[in-house]
C-alpha angles and dihedrals in degrees: 000000000000091000090050091050093050092046092051089051091053094049089052091051089050091053092046088057089059092050094045092046096049090041091055101035105033098058092039101252087136137000119257104248093038089053089050093049094049090046092053095043094050091046090050092049092049094049097047090048089054090049090051092049091053092046093243126141108220107237138148135166108283092239094055092041093052091046092046095047095045095047091046089052092050089050092048098048095046093041095050099043095043091056091067086080110016132078116244096251097044091048091052090050093054093043097051095037087062090043090055093047094049095046094045089045091054091049091054095044092048090044096238112166110273120168125216087241089059093050090048094050090046089051091048094050092048090048089052093052090046088054092051099057102019105156112263139154093291096047125071121187114177112216094234089055094048091049091049091050089046089056089048089053091053090050091050093047091054091045090053094049092049089049093061090075098046111125096192107031096188093049094043091050091049092055094043092053093047092052093044090051089060096039094054094057097086087053092050091051093045093049093044090244122183094044095106112052132156134169091244094047090051092051091052090048091051096047090048091047103041101034117019094031109028097040094029094052092046089052091046089054087051095054098038098080087059094056130069116235093252092050090044090051097046099044089059089064085079090070095074091052091049090047093051091051093048091041088057092048100042107022100031096240114161124268133178148138093311089060092048095050091046090049092058092048093050094049090048093054092047088051093053092052094047099042101040115102114277111252117235120229115248116246111273091006100089110121130202125248127250092279097046096258120116112272116256121234 
């Protein structure tokens, strides 16, 4: 129950990031890459301060740190720039749809045990999300924004896979955020970031960085070792549903029977993945995770 509660809290934090990002970038309170830079910097400051308070020195293996920082940068650039044109819910669907595909794909390539019921449940959940925001006359999704959000989803999928091997979640997250803050600077310069800044936009970026990203991601790194890659991938498909609901309440984005039906389908698929019996690895077929350590179930 504690794991379920923590995972639910993380999913709410992820959805809040979509709302805060769309709220700041969509109406023009802040430019996309400037928002991403301030979000990363405030997250790094918060995490390093927490490490200092706990008397810990943030450190991680250089390979995991480089992979974590680079993938976090890819996610942040794609996420921020895509929300110039995408609604919060639609952006979250594309993002976590790609996350699911990338994490499931890695599980299959690395021959981690994945049952047919888990594959079926993940497919049902993804189909439910596709039904919720399938492009229609009332939904516009520019190709460039879809591709950028897809790149962000790939970055987040890699970041989640790397995080499954983190021994000190808070310290690893602090290092990742600091590296990503530096790595995003060329993108900010190329995109002319920092040209649109408002007090309200900065507040949204800092809240997203310090609270729902910094603390949320550190908590995600804490629960990831207790989840198999298929479960970690599929449970994140609840985020678009949460984002759509909050988008309707906070940003006034439309909601109707289509959303409600799709929500039940998504939750049913997630439940199937989580509750089905855990498949056992075949002798001699167990594969190592992204970091070289055995995958956690």
